[in-house]
C-alpha positions as CSV (number, residue, x, y, z in Angstrom):
1,M,-88.8,-30.7,36.3
2,L,-88.3,-29.3,39.8
3,L,-90.3,-26.1,40.5
4,R,-90.2,-24.0,43.6
5,I,-92.5,-21.0,44.0
6,M,-91.9,-18.6,46.9
7,E,-94.5,-16.0,47.7
8,K,-94.4,-13.1,50.1
9,S,-97.4,-11.4,51.6
10,K,-99.9,-9.7,49.3
11,N,-98.4,-6.3,50.0
12,K,-94.9,-7.4,49.1
13,E,-93.2,-8.3,45.8
14,K,-93.8,-11.8,44.5
15,T,-90.8,-13.7,43.2
16,S,-90.5,-17.1,41.5
17,N,-87.4,-19.3,41.4
18,I,-87.5,-22.0,38.8
19,I,-85.0,-24.9,38.4
20,G,-84.6,-26.6,35.0
21,Q,-82.4,-27.4,32.1
22,I,-81.5,-24.4,29.9
23,T,-81.0,-24.4,26.2
24,I,-78.5,-21.9,24.8
25,T,-78.4,-20.6,21.2
26,S,-75.3,-19.6,19.3
27,R,-76.2,-16.0,20.1
28,G,-75.9,-16.8,23.8
29,V,-79.7,-16.4,24.4
30,G,-81.2,-19.0,26.8
31,Y,-84.6,-20.7,26.9
32,L,-86.0,-22.7,29.7
33,P,-89.2,-24.7,29.5
34,N,-91.7,-24.7,32.3
35,D,-95.2,-26.1,32.6
36,L,-96.6,-22.8,33.9
37,F,-96.1,-21.1,30.6
38,E,-97.0,-21.9,27.0
39,E,-93.7,-20.5,25.7
40,D,-90.2,-21.3,27.0
41,I,-88.9,-18.6,29.4
42,E,-86.4,-16.5,27.5
43,I,-83.1,-15.6,29.2
44,P,-81.4,-12.7,27.3
45,N,-77.7,-13.1,26.7
46,N,-76.8,-10.5,29.3
47,Y,-78.7,-12.5,32.0
48,T,-77.4,-16.0,31.3
49,N,-74.6,-15.4,33.9
50,T,-72.2,-18.1,32.6
51,A,-74.9,-20.7,32.0
52,L,-74.0,-23.1,29.1
53,N,-76.2,-25.2,26.9
54,K,-78.1,-28.0,28.8
55,D,-76.8,-26.8,32.2
56,T,-79.1,-27.3,35.2
57,V,-79.8,-23.8,36.4
58,E,-81.9,-21.8,38.9
59,I,-83.6,-18.7,37.4
60,V,-85.6,-15.8,38.7
61,L,-88.4,-14.3,36.6
62,H,-88.4,-10.7,35.5
63,P,-91.6,-8.7,35.9
64,K,-94.1,-9.5,33.2
65,I,-94.5,-6.9,30.4
66,E,-97.8,-7.0,28.6
67,G,-97.6,-8.5,25.1
68,E,-94.1,-9.7,25.5
69,R,-92.5,-13.1,26.3
70,I,-91.8,-14.1,29.8
71,R,-88.2,-13.4,30.6
72,G,-85.8,-14.2,33.5
73,E,-82.2,-14.4,34.5
74,V,-79.9,-17.2,35.8
75,V,-79.1,-16.8,39.5
76,K,-77.3,-20.1,40.1
77,I,-75.6,-22.8,38.1
78,I,-76.6,-26.1,39.7
79,G,-74.8,-28.5,37.4
80,R,-72.7,-28.3,34.2
81,A,-73.9,-30.5,31.4
82,K,-70.5,-30.3,29.6
83,T,-67.1,-29.1,30.6
84,R,-65.0,-30.4,27.7
85,F,-64.9,-28.6,24.4
86,V,-63.1,-29.2,21.1
87,G,-61.9,-26.2,19.2
88,V,-59.1,-24.3,17.5
89,V,-56.3,-22.5,19.3
90,E,-56.1,-18.8,18.5
91,K,-53.4,-16.3,19.6
92,E,-54.5,-12.7,20.3
93,D,-52.4,-10.0,22.0
94,G,-50.2,-12.5,23.6
95,L,-53.1,-14.5,24.9
96,L,-54.2,-18.1,24.0
97,F,-57.8,-18.8,23.4
98,L,-59.9,-21.8,22.3
99,A,-62.5,-21.0,19.7
100,P,-65.0,-23.9,20.3
101,D,-66.4,-26.0,17.5
102,D,-69.7,-26.1,19.4
103,K,-71.4,-22.9,18.3
104,R,-73.6,-23.0,21.4
105,M,-70.5,-22.4,23.4
106,Y,-70.8,-18.6,22.8
107,V,-67.6,-17.4,24.3
108,D,-63.9,-18.3,23.7
109,I,-62.0,-20.1,26.5
110,L,-58.8,-18.6,27.9
111,L,-56.0,-21.1,27.9
112,P,-52.8,-21.0,30.1
113,P,-50.1,-18.8,28.4
114,D,-47.5,-21.6,28.7
115,S,-49.6,-24.1,26.8
116,K,-47.2,-25.7,24.2
117,V,-49.5,-25.5,21.2
118,E,-49.3,-23.6,17.9
119,N,-51.9,-21.3,16.4
120,G,-54.5,-23.1,14.3
121,I,-54.2,-26.5,16.1
122,K,-57.3,-28.3,17.1
123,V,-57.4,-29.5,20.7
124,L,-59.7,-30.8,23.4
125,A,-59.9,-28.5,26.4
126,E,-61.6,-28.6,29.8
127,L,-63.4,-25.7,31.4
128,T,-61.7,-25.1,34.8
129,H,-63.3,-21.9,36.1
130,W,-65.9,-19.4,35.1
131,S,-67.9,-17.4,37.6
132,D,-67.8,-13.9,36.1
133,P,-69.8,-13.5,32.8
134,K,-67.8,-10.3,32.0
135,K,-64.6,-12.3,31.7
136,N,-63.7,-15.3,29.5
137,P,-64.0,-18.7,31.0
138,E,-60.7,-20.4,31.9
139,G,-59.6,-23.8,30.7
140,K,-56.7,-26.2,30.1
141,I,-55.7,-28.4,27.2
142,I,-56.5,-32.1,27.7
143,K,-55.4,-33.4,24.3
144,I,-53.8,-32.1,21.2
145,L,-55.6,-33.4,18.1
146,G,-53.6,-31.9,15.2
147,K,-54.0,-29.4,12.4
148,K,-57.5,-28.1,11.6
149,G,-59.0,-29.5,8.4
150,E,-57.1,-32.8,8.4
151,H,-59.5,-35.8,8.0
152,N,-58.5,-37.8,11.1
153,V,-58.3,-34.7,13.2
154,E,-61.8,-33.6,12.3
155,M,-63.3,-37.1,12.7
156,Q,-61.6,-37.4,16.1
157,A,-62.9,-33.9,17.0
158,I,-66.5,-35.0,16.3
159,V,-66.2,-38.0,18.6
160,L,-64.7,-36.1,21.4
161,E,-67.1,-33.2,21.1
162,H,-70.0,-35.5,21.8
163,G,-68.3,-37.0,24.9
164,F,-67.0,-40.2,23.5
165,E,-63.5,-41.7,23.4
166,A,-62.0,-43.4,20.4
167,G,-59.6,-45.7,22.3
168,F,-60.1,-47.8,25.4
169,P,-58.2,-47.5,28.7
170,S,-55.3,-50.0,28.9
171,Y,-56.9,-52.0,31.7
172,V,-60.0,-52.5,29.6
173,E,-57.9,-53.7,26.6
174,R,-56.0,-56.1,28.9
175,A,-59.3,-57.5,30.3
176,A,-60.5,-58.1,26.7
177,T,-57.2,-59.8,25.7
178,E,-57.5,-62.1,28.7
179,I,-61.0,-63.2,27.4
180,E,-59.6,-63.7,23.9
181,N,-56.9,-65.9,25.2
182,K,-59.5,-68.1,27.0
183,K,-62.1,-68.1,24.3
184,R,-61.4,-71.7,23.1
185,D,-61.6,-73.1,26.6
186,I,-64.8,-71.1,27.3
187,L,-66.3,-72.4,24.1
188,Q,-65.5,-76.0,24.8
189,A,-66.9,-75.8,28.3
190,E,-70.2,-74.5,26.9
191,I,-70.8,-77.0,24.0
192,G,-72.6,-79.6,26.1
193,K,-74.8,-77.0,27.9
194,R,-76.4,-75.3,24.9
195,K,-78.8,-76.1,22.2
196,D,-76.6,-77.0,19.2
197,F,-77.5,-75.3,15.9
198,R,-74.2,-75.9,14.2
199,S,-75.6,-78.4,11.7
200,I,-78.5,-76.1,10.6
201,M,-78.0,-73.7,7.7
202,T,-77.2,-70.3,9.4
203,M,-76.1,-67.1,7.7
204,T,-75.3,-63.5,8.4
205,I,-76.4,-60.6,6.1
206,D,-74.7,-57.3,6.7
207,P,-73.3,-54.2,4.9
208,P,-70.1,-54.9,2.9
209,D,-67.9,-52.9,5.4
210,A,-69.2,-54.7,8.5
211,K,-66.6,-56.1,10.8
212,D,-68.7,-57.1,13.8
213,F,-71.6,-59.6,13.2
214,D,-74.0,-59.7,16.1
215,D,-77.0,-61.4,14.4
216,A,-77.4,-64.5,12.3
217,I,-80.5,-66.2,10.9
218,S,-81.0,-70.0,10.6
219,I,-83.7,-71.7,8.6
220,K,-84.9,-75.3,8.6
221,N,-88.0,-76.9,6.9
222,L,-90.1,-78.9,9.3
223,K,-92.0,-82.2,8.5
224,N,-95.3,-80.5,9.2
225,G,-94.8,-78.0,6.4
226,N,-93.8,-75.2,8.7
227,V,-90.4,-73.5,8.9
228,E,-88.1,-73.1,11.9
229,V,-86.4,-69.7,11.8
230,G,-83.7,-68.9,14.4
231,V,-82.6,-65.4,15.2
232,H,-79.2,-66.0,16.8
233,I,-77.5,-63.1,18.7
234,A,-73.9,-62.9,19.8
235,D,-73.8,-64.0,23.5
236,V,-71.8,-61.0,24.7
237,S,-73.3,-61.5,28.2
238,H,-71.4,-64.7,28.6
239,Y,-68.1,-63.0,28.2
240,V,-68.8,-59.5,29.7
241,T,-70.1,-59.8,33.2
242,P,-71.9,-57.1,35.3
243,G,-69.5,-54.8,37.0
244,D,-66.2,-55.9,35.3
245,D,-63.9,-53.4,33.7
246,I,-65.3,-54.0,30.2
247,D,-68.8,-53.7,31.4
248,K,-68.2,-50.4,33.2
249,E,-66.7,-48.9,30.1
250,A,-69.6,-50.2,28.0
251,Q,-72.1,-48.6,30.4
252,K,-70.4,-45.2,29.9
253,R,-70.4,-45.5,26.1
254,A,-73.8,-47.3,25.9
255,T,-73.5,-47.5,22.1
256,S,-71.2,-47.8,19.2
257,I,-70.8,-44.7,16.9
258,Y,-70.8,-44.9,13.1
259,L,-69.0,-42.1,11.3
260,V,-68.6,-41.9,7.6
261,D,-65.2,-43.7,7.7
262,R,-65.0,-45.5,11.0
263,T,-66.8,-47.2,13.9
264,I,-66.1,-46.2,17.5
265,P,-67.1,-49.5,19.2
266,M,-68.8,-49.9,22.5
267,L,-66.7,-52.9,23.2
268,P,-62.9,-53.5,22.6
269,E,-62.4,-54.8,19.1
270,V,-61.1,-58.2,20.2
271,I,-64.6,-58.7,21.7
272,S,-66.7,-57.0,19.1
273,N,-64.9,-58.3,16.0
274,D,-63.5,-61.6,17.2
275,V,-64.7,-63.3,20.4
276,S,-68.4,-62.4,20.1
277,S,-68.7,-61.7,16.4
278,L,-70.5,-64.4,14.4
279,N,-67.8,-64.8,11.8
280,P,-68.4,-67.4,9.1
281,G,-67.0,-70.9,9.6
282,E,-66.4,-70.4,13.4
283,D,-68.3,-72.0,16.3
284,K,-69.8,-69.2,18.3
285,L,-71.9,-68.8,21.5
286,T,-75.2,-67.2,20.9
287,Y,-78.5,-66.3,22.7
288,S,-81.4,-67.2,20.4
289,A,-85.0,-66.6,19.7
290,V,-86.3,-69.6,17.6
291,F,-89.7,-69.6,16.0
292,E,-91.9,-72.1,14.3
293,L,-93.5,-70.2,11.5
294,T,-96.2,-71.1,9.0
295,K,-95.5,-70.1,5.4
296,D,-98.0,-67.3,6.1
297,G,-95.8,-65.9,8.8
298,D,-97.9,-67.0,11.8
299,V,-95.9,-67.8,14.9
300,K,-96.9,-71.3,16.1
301,N,-94.2,-71.9,18.7
302,R,-91.2,-69.9,20.1
303,W,-88.2,-70.8,22.2
304,F,-85.6,-68.7,23.9
305,G,-82.2,-69.8,25.2
306,E,-78.5,-70.3,25.0
307,T,-77.2,-71.8,21.8
308,I,-74.1,-72.5,19.8
309,I,-74.0,-71.9,16.0
310,N,-71.6,-72.0,13.1
311,S,-72.4,-69.5,10.3
312,K,-72.2,-71.2,6.9
313,K,-72.1,-68.0,4.9
314,R,-71.4,-64.3,5.3
315,F,-73.6,-62.4,2.8
316,T,-73.6,-58.7,2.0
317,Y,-77.1,-57.3,1.4
318,E,-76.2,-56.9,-2.3
319,D,-74.8,-60.4,-2.7
320,A,-77.9,-61.9,-1.0
321,Q,-80.2,-59.8,-3.3
322,K,-78.3,-61.0,-6.4
323,T,-78.8,-64.6,-5.3
324,I,-82.5,-64.1,-4.9
325,N,-82.8,-62.2,-8.2
326,S,-80.9,-64.8,-10.1
327,E,-83.1,-67.6,-8.7
328,G,-80.1,-69.7,-8.2
329,G,-76.7,-70.0,-6.5
330,E,-75.5,-70.9,-3.1
331,Y,-78.3,-71.0,-0.5
332,Y,-80.8,-69.6,-2.9
333,E,-83.7,-71.7,-1.6
334,E,-83.1,-70.7,2.0
335,L,-82.8,-67.0,1.1
336,D,-85.8,-67.1,-1.1
337,L,-88.0,-68.7,1.6
338,L,-86.8,-66.3,4.2
339,N,-87.5,-63.4,1.9
340,K,-91.0,-64.6,1.0
341,I,-91.9,-65.0,4.7
342,A,-90.3,-61.6,5.6
343,K,-92.5,-59.9,3.0
344,I,-95.6,-61.4,4.6
345,L,-94.4,-60.3,8.0
346,R,-93.8,-56.8,6.7
347,K,-97.2,-56.6,5.1
348,K,-98.9,-57.7,8.3
349,R,-96.9,-55.2,10.3
350,F,-98.0,-52.3,8.0
351,D,-101.6,-53.6,8.0
352,N,-101.5,-53.4,11.8
353,G,-100.4,-49.7,11.6
354,S,-96.6,-49.8,11.7
355,I,-95.2,-46.6,10.1
356,E,-92.9,-46.9,7.1
357,F,-90.2,-44.4,8.0
358,E,-87.7,-45.1,5.2
359,H,-85.9,-42.0,4.0
360,D,-82.9,-41.3,1.9
361,E,-79.4,-41.8,3.4
362,V,-76.1,-41.2,1.8
363,K,-72.8,-43.1,1.5
364,F,-69.3,-41.8,0.7
365,T,-66.4,-43.0,-1.3
366,L,-63.2,-41.7,0.3
367,D,-59.6,-41.8,-0.9
368,E,-56.7,-43.0,1.3
369,N,-56.5,-39.6,3.0
370,G,-60.2,-39.5,3.8
371,K,-61.1,-37.0,1.1
372,P,-64.6,-37.6,-0.3
373,L,-64.5,-38.6,-4.0
374,S,-68.2,-39.2,-4.4
375,I,-71.5,-39.1,-2.5
376,E,-74.5,-41.2,-3.5
377,K,-77.8,-42.3,-2.0
378,K,-77.7,-45.7,-0.3
379,K,-79.5,-48.4,-2.1
380,L,-82.1,-50.3,0.0
381,Y,-82.6,-53.9,-1.0
382,D,-85.2,-56.4,-0.1
383,T,-82.5,-58.2,1.9
384,N,-82.2,-55.2,4.1
385,K,-85.9,-55.5,4.9
386,L,-85.6,-59.3,5.3
387,V,-83.1,-58.9,8.1
388,E,-85.1,-56.0,9.6
389,E,-88.3,-58.1,9.8
390,Y,-86.7,-61.0,11.6
391,M,-85.0,-58.7,14.1
392,L,-88.3,-56.9,14.7
393,L,-90.0,-60.3,15.2
394,A,-87.4,-61.3,17.8
395,N,-87.5,-58.0,19.6
396,Q,-91.3,-58.0,19.8
397,E,-91.6,-61.6,20.8
398,V,-89.0,-61.4,23.6
399,A,-90.6,-58.2,25.0
400,E,-94.1,-59.8,25.0
401,Y,-92.8,-63.0,26.6
402,I,-91.2,-61.1,29.5
403,F,-94.2,-58.7,29.9
404,N,-96.5,-61.7,30.2
405,L,-94.5,-62.9,33.1
406,N,-96.5,-60.2,34.9
407,K,-99.5,-62.4,34.7
408,K,-97.8,-65.0,36.8
409,S,-96.1,-62.6,39.2
410,D,-96.6,-59.3,40.8
411,P,-95.9,-56.7,38.1
412,K,-93.8,-54.8,40.5
413,D,-91.4,-57.8,40.7
414,V,-90.8,-58.2,36.9
415,L,-88.2,-55.9,35.4
416,F,-87.2,-55.5,31.8
417,I,-85.6,-53.0,29.4
418,Y,-88.2,-51.9,26.9
419,R,-87.8,-49.8,23.8
420,I,-90.8,-47.4,24.1
421,H,-92.2,-44.7,21.8
422,N,-94.9,-42.5,23.1
423,S,-97.7,-41.1,21.0
424,P,-97.0,-37.6,19.5
425,D,-97.6,-34.4,21.4
426,T,-101.0,-32.9,20.3
427,E,-99.6,-29.4,19.8
428,K,-96.8,-30.6,17.6
429,I,-99.1,-32.7,15.5
430,E,-101.5,-29.7,15.1
431,N,-98.6,-27.6,13.9
432,L,-97.6,-30.4,11.5
433,K,-101.1,-30.5,10.1
434,I,-101.1,-26.7,9.5
435,F,-97.7,-27.0,7.8
436,L,-98.9,-29.9,5.5
437,N,-102.2,-28.2,4.6
438,A,-100.3,-25.0,3.7
439,I,-98.2,-26.9,1.2
440,G,-101.2,-28.8,-0.3
441,Y,-101.4,-32.1,1.5
442,E,-104.3,-33.5,3.5
443,F,-103.5,-34.7,7.0
444,N,-106.6,-35.9,8.8
445,I,-106.5,-36.5,12.5
446,E,-109.1,-38.6,14.2
447,S,-111.1,-37.3,17.1
448,G,-109.3,-39.6,19.5
449,G,-105.9,-38.3,18.4
450,I,-103.5,-39.2,15.7
451,T,-103.0,-42.8,14.7
452,T,-100.2,-44.5,12.7
453,R,-102.7,-45.0,9.9
454,N,-103.1,-41.2,9.5
455,I,-99.3,-41.0,9.0
456,N,-99.2,-43.9,6.6
457,N,-102.0,-42.3,4.5
458,L,-99.9,-39.1,4.3
459,F,-96.9,-41.1,3.2
460,K,-98.9,-42.7,0.4
461,Q,-99.8,-39.2,-0.9
462,I,-96.2,-38.1,-1.0
463,K,-94.6,-41.3,-2.3
464,G,-92.2,-40.6,-5.2
465,K,-92.6,-36.8,-4.9
466,S,-89.7,-34.3,-4.4
467,V,-91.1,-33.5,-0.9
468,E,-91.2,-37.1,0.3
469,N,-88.0,-37.1,2.2
470,M,-88.5,-33.6,3.6
471,I,-92.0,-34.4,4.9
472,K,-90.9,-37.7,6.4
473,I,-88.2,-35.9,8.3
474,A,-90.8,-33.2,9.4
475,V,-93.1,-36.0,10.7
476,I,-90.2,-37.6,12.6
477,R,-89.3,-34.3,14.2
478,S,-92.9,-33.7,15.3
479,M,-93.0,-37.1,17.1
480,S,-91.6,-38.0,20.4
481,K,-88.3,-39.9,20.5
482,A,-88.1,-43.6,21.1
483,I,-86.3,-44.2,24.4
484,Y,-85.3,-47.0,26.7
485,S,-87.3,-47.6,29.9
486,T,-88.1,-50.2,32.5
487,K,-91.8,-49.2,32.1
488,N,-93.6,-50.5,29.1
489,I,-96.0,-48.2,27.2
490,G,-95.6,-49.8,23.8
491,H,-94.1,-48.5,20.6
492,F,-96.3,-46.0,18.7
493,G,-94.3,-45.9,15.5
494,L,-94.1,-49.7,15.1
495,A,-97.7,-50.1,16.5
496,F,-96.3,-52.8,18.9
497,K,-97.7,-53.3,22.4
498,Y,-94.4,-54.8,23.5
499,Y,-90.9,-54.0,22.1
500,T,-87.3,-54.2,23.2
501,H,-83.8,-54.2,21.8
502,F,-82.5,-57.7,21.9
503,T,-80.6,-58.2,18.7
504,S,-77.4,-56.0,18.9
505,P,-75.5,-56.5,22.2
506,I,-72.2,-55.9,20.5
507,R,-73.1,-52.3,19.8
508,R,-76.0,-51.4,22.2
509,Y,-75.8,-51.7,26.0
510,P,-79.6,-52.1,26.5
511,D,-79.5,-55.3,24.4
512,L,-76.8,-56.6,26.7
513,M,-79.0,-55.8,29.7
514,A,-82.0,-57.5,28.0
515,H,-80.0,-60.7,27.6
516,R,-78.9,-60.7,31.2
517,I,-82.4,-60.1,32.5
518,M,-83.9,-62.7,30.3
519,K,-81.3,-65.3,31.3
520,S,-82.1,-64.7,34.9
521,Y,-85.8,-65.1,34.4
522,L,-85.4,-68.3,32.3
523,A,-83.2,-69.7,35.1
524,G,-86.0,-68.9,37.6
525,K,-84.0,-66.3,39.5
526,G,-85.5,-62.9,38.6
527,I,-84.0,-59.5,39.3
528,P,-83.7,-58.2,42.9
529,R,-85.9,-55.2,43.5
530,N,-82.9,-53.2,44.9
531,E,-81.4,-53.4,41.4
532,F,-84.4,-51.9,39.6
533,S,-83.3,-48.3,40.0
534,K,-79.9,-49.2,38.6
535,Y,-81.4,-50.5,35.4
536,E,-83.7,-47.5,35.1
537,K,-80.6,-45.2,35.4
538,L,-78.7,-47.2,32.8
539,S,-81.8,-46.9,30.5
540,V,-81.7,-43.1,30.8
541,I,-77.9,-43.0,30.1
542,S,-78.4,-45.3,27.1
543,T,-81.0,-43.0,25.7
544,E,-78.8,-39.9,26.2
545,Q,-75.8,-41.6,24.6
546,E,-77.8,-42.8,21.7
547,I,-78.9,-39.2,20.9
548,E,-75.3,-38.0,21.1
549,A,-74.0,-40.8,18.9
550,A,-76.7,-40.1,16.3
551,Q,-75.7,-36.4,16.3
552,A,-72.0,-37.3,15.9
553,E,-72.9,-39.4,12.9
554,R,-74.9,-36.5,11.4
555,D,-72.0,-34.1,12.1
556,S,-69.5,-36.4,10.3
557,I,-71.9,-36.7,7.3
558,R,-72.5,-32.9,7.2
559,Y,-68.7,-32.2,7.4
560,K,-67.9,-34.6,4.5
561,Q,-70.8,-33.2,2.4
562,V,-69.4,-29.7,2.7
563,E,-65.9,-30.9,2.1
564,Y,-67.0,-32.6,-1.1
565,M,-69.0,-29.7,-2.3
566,K,-66.0,-27.3,-1.6
567,E,-64.4,-28.9,-4.7
568,H,-67.4,-28.1,-6.8
569,I,-67.9,-24.3,-6.2
570,G,-69.3,-22.7,-9.4
571,E,-71.0,-25.9,-10.6
572,L,-74.8,-26.3,-11.2
573,F,-77.0,-28.7,-9.3
574,N,-80.6,-29.9,-9.4
575,G,-82.3,-29.5,-6.1
576,F,-85.5,-28.7,-4.2
577,I,-86.6,-26.3,-1.5
578,T,-86.5,-27.8,2.0
579,G,-87.1,-24.7,4.1
580,V,-88.0,-21.0,4.1
581,S,-87.2,-18.2,6.5
582,D,-87.1,-14.4,6.6
583,F,-83.4,-14.5,5.7
584,G,-83.5,-16.9,2.8
585,I,-84.4,-20.3,1.3
586,F,-82.9,-23.6,2.2
587,V,-82.2,-26.0,-0.8
588,E,-81.0,-29.5,-1.0
589,D,-79.0,-31.1,-3.9
590,E,-80.9,-34.1,-5.0
591,N,-77.9,-36.4,-5.4
592,T,-75.6,-35.6,-2.5
593,K,-78.5,-34.6,-0.2
594,A,-76.2,-31.6,0.8
595,E,-78.3,-28.7,2.1
596,G,-77.4,-25.0,1.8
597,L,-78.9,-21.5,1.8
598,V,-79.9,-19.1,-0.9
599,H,-79.8,-15.8,1.0
600,I,-82.8,-13.6,0.5
601,S,-80.5,-10.8,-1.0
602,K,-79.4,-13.3,-3.7
603,I,-82.9,-14.3,-4.9
604,G,-83.6,-11.7,-7.5
605,N,-84.3,-8.0,-8.4
606,D,-87.4,-7.7,-6.2
607,F,-88.3,-7.3,-2.5
608,Y,-89.1,-10.7,-1.1
609,T,-91.0,-11.4,2.0
610,L,-91.9,-14.6,4.0
611,D,-95.5,-15.8,3.9
612,K,-95.7,-17.9,7.1
613,K,-99.2,-19.2,6.2
614,T,-98.1,-20.8,2.9
615,Y,-94.5,-21.5,3.8
616,S,-93.3,-19.6,0.8
617,I,-91.3,-16.5,-0.1
618,K,-93.0,-14.1,-2.5
619,G,-91.8,-11.1,-4.6
620,E,-93.9,-8.0,-4.0
621,R,-93.5,-6.6,-7.5
622,D,-93.7,-9.6,-9.9
623,G,-95.4,-12.0,-7.5
624,Q,-92.8,-14.7,-8.0
625,S,-93.1,-17.4,-5.3
626,F,-90.8,-20.0,-3.9
627,T,-92.5,-22.8,-1.9
628,L,-91.4,-25.9,0.0
629,G,-90.8,-28.8,-2.4
630,D,-90.3,-26.7,-5.5
631,K,-87.7,-28.1,-7.8
632,V,-84.9,-25.6,-8.5
633,R,-81.7,-25.3,-10.4
634,I,-78.9,-24.0,-8.2
635,K,-75.3,-22.9,-8.4
636,L,-72.9,-23.4,-5.5
637,M,-71.2,-20.1,-4.5
638,A,-69.4,-20.9,-1.2
639,A,-68.6,-23.8,1.2
640,N,-67.5,-23.1,4.8
641,L,-66.0,-26.1,6.5
642,D,-65.7,-24.4,9.9
643,D,-69.5,-23.7,10.0
644,K,-70.4,-26.7,7.8
645,T,-72.5,-24.4,5.6
646,L,-73.1,-24.0,1.9
647,N,-74.3,-21.0,-0.1
648,F,-76.2,-21.3,-3.4
649,I,-77.9,-19.0,-5.8
650,F,-80.8,-19.8,-8.2
651,V,-80.0,-20.0,-11.9
């Protein structure tokens, strides 16, 4: 963060101008963090002066008032974080406004009066001018999406709201089609140059609705009693070259997005679902990490390089699990052996301190119009974990191999894209400890700081209890986010010294960069130092886009949960308390995982107050208490799709 302090003489007034990124609430109040103060600087809504959420701004501090929070006001907008907003067109007194979906956009946008759009239509608009906070910002319509509430309109709105595009520019599609037309010739030219795995049993294991297959696993028994396991990854880097039209578009997107009903791919579908996808029965170019493993999961040898494979079988997680459970069927022996070794790898990983972060996720059944018919918790099979372990093994081993090149070269000359996860912030962990102790769980922190074993011990305490999912999410929120970087600090959550993302170049740009960099090193070329800053910048962009994509996914889930529950108003549900505040109690339905609020005025015939020390709400007269994790019986009273909110009462 850039900080500039300007002081006048001792006899004159002292002023401070601070530059940073502002966070804006739905009430229009701003907060700006600064290392000089324990609490974020508060910017009252009448002093934000047109600043919007995540804008880079310059502020001046107000005089300090004893006992109150440090406050300030925005004096300059240095850079807008966002200028495009999705919302609903509203007509008022002959004027057209956009009511933004983004609740942190705290003021409506004035649209041109000649805009050819009807009231109640959802559009994408761009902010064109706003310099006077006493007036509405001005904007123009970029794209008309359709009628508010329609499934495709709302899903498209979520994608656009987070800065992504569903379709690709025509020139990118043309470039992808050209590659598709040449794919047979490209393949034939590569066969003699690559290690050939086509005769070795290779399979993909993915969700039933998967269309792009970017990882496959091969297995072969060796004469010495060990096992050769190959982790074969779609060789996207052979088709998409740095700086071409497809690559530039992939850089901007940085990731695929997975909504409840669709995927917004990073690459055009002819690349992601056809040319690069490891479809069964087709020869495919891959980039592979091949390991000689003992039956106890020890790595004896490893090899990295360009390969060609032909997947013999496309398994779903469920199909593969049925094969293992039945102890027979097609490729049972290979699956069973892979599963046994994966379980050993998994145990070793947890013994070494890796955190078990599994928590409940939901899946939807939608009708032909996108209306949710049912919501249920996703089932997690051993075969999910099987694939995860071999991908983790490949990611870890690749990162370690590249990092160890530093021993042969000047560390400043060896570049790579790491997936790093810093140790948690001490203050956040201390707050987490207070929270956990208040609701009855021990959370011991060692003198040298928190360890992954502290967290795993906590998870053992809560396993199978109603608070398990809630506490795991609280722990995740208290930790730093995993990010991409050219500087390795290890991965705290996995307890790995070295880690990268290598296994999903169809849907993640950092994996594509990792392939390119590794190929260069294996060819003895390295990466020119003048390109280091480019890779670091792309790492930052990839991290930012990953965060936006994850939020888009959560928004689509939340929208469909509320839409489903809207058809069940008046019905009873079993749930548990997930949060308490001075205005009410947050509860979650145990089946759909849909969360809503029981307003404090609807709790009962008593005066209820929040006890912050015990994270509970208590009645003053009868002493009735509601605490985090309590199982409750609730009735749904209202569902608001515009705000994605649910309202319950206790029964």
